[in-house]
C-alpha positions as CSV (number, residue, x, y, z in Angstrom):
1,M,2.8,5.3,-12.6
2,Q,4.6,7.6,-10.2
3,A,2.1,6.8,-7.5
4,F,2.7,3.0,-8.0
5,H,6.5,3.5,-7.6
6,K,6.0,5.6,-4.4
7,V,3.7,2.9,-2.9
8,L,6.1,0.1,-3.8
9,Q,9.0,2.0,-2.3
10,T,7.1,2.6,0.9
11,I,6.1,-1.0,1.2
12,E,9.6,-2.3,0.4
13,T,11.2,0.0,3.0
14,A,8.6,-0.8,5.7
15,H,9.1,-4.6,5.1
16,K,12.9,-4.3,5.1
17,N,12.6,-2.4,8.5
18,G,10.4,-5.2,10.0
19,D,7.2,-3.1,10.1
20,R,4.0,-5.2,10.0
21,K,1.4,-2.5,9.3
22,L,1.2,0.6,7.1
23,L,-1.5,3.2,7.0
24,F,-2.2,5.0,3.8
25,I,-4.5,8.0,4.4
26,T,-6.1,8.8,1.1
27,G,-9.2,10.8,2.0
28,I,-12.2,10.5,-0.2
29,G,-10.7,12.1,-3.3
30,D,-12.6,13.5,-6.3
31,S,-12.8,11.1,-9.2
32,A,-14.4,13.7,-11.5
33,R,-11.2,15.9,-11.1
34,G,-8.8,13.0,-11.3
35,T,-7.7,13.1,-7.7
36,G,-7.6,10.2,-5.3
37,I,-5.4,8.0,-7.5
38,I,-4.0,6.0,-4.6
39,R,-7.4,5.5,-3.1
40,Q,-8.6,4.1,-6.4
41,E,-5.5,2.1,-7.4
42,L,-4.1,0.7,-4.2
43,P,-6.0,-2.6,-4.6
44,V,-4.4,-3.0,-8.0
45,Y,-1.0,-2.0,-6.7
46,V,-1.0,-4.6,-3.9
47,D,-2.0,-7.3,-6.3
48,H,1.0,-6.5,-8.6
49,P,3.5,-9.4,-8.7
50,T,6.3,-7.0,-7.4
51,V,4.3,-6.0,-4.3
52,R,2.3,-9.2,-3.7
53,D,5.1,-11.0,-1.8
54,Y,5.3,-8.2,0.8
55,V,1.5,-7.8,1.5
56,L,-0.5,-10.1,3.7
57,G,-3.8,-8.2,3.2
58,Y,-5.4,-4.8,3.3
59,K,-8.6,-3.1,4.4
60,Y,-10.2,0.2,3.3
61,E,-12.2,2.2,5.8
62,N,-13.1,5.9,6.1
63,G,-10.5,7.2,3.7
64,K,-7.7,5.0,4.9
65,Y,-6.0,1.8,3.8
66,L,-4.5,-0.4,6.5
67,V,-2.0,-2.6,4.8
68,R,-0.7,-5.7,6.7
69,L,2.8,-6.8,5.7
70,R,4.3,-10.3,5.8
71,K,7.1,-11.0,8.3
72,N,10.5,-10.2,7.1
73,K,12.2,-13.6,7.8
74,T,15.7,-12.1,7.3
75,I,15.3,-9.9,10.4
76,E,14.3,-12.7,12.8
């Protein structure tokens, strides 16, 4: 749950600052040893109702998640 809160905090802060893209570098992790939690769980995190309003989409490639954020209409 700590990882979820860190991801949520990062996304909220980026959105508030008007950022449109975030890069989460996760590496490949090691599922057998319980590492790579964000790599495994980020798709679940961005679909959570608390996060969904900020995220436009995401893509995983080569150990990285590129998360696209919605426009912050209060900044415009």
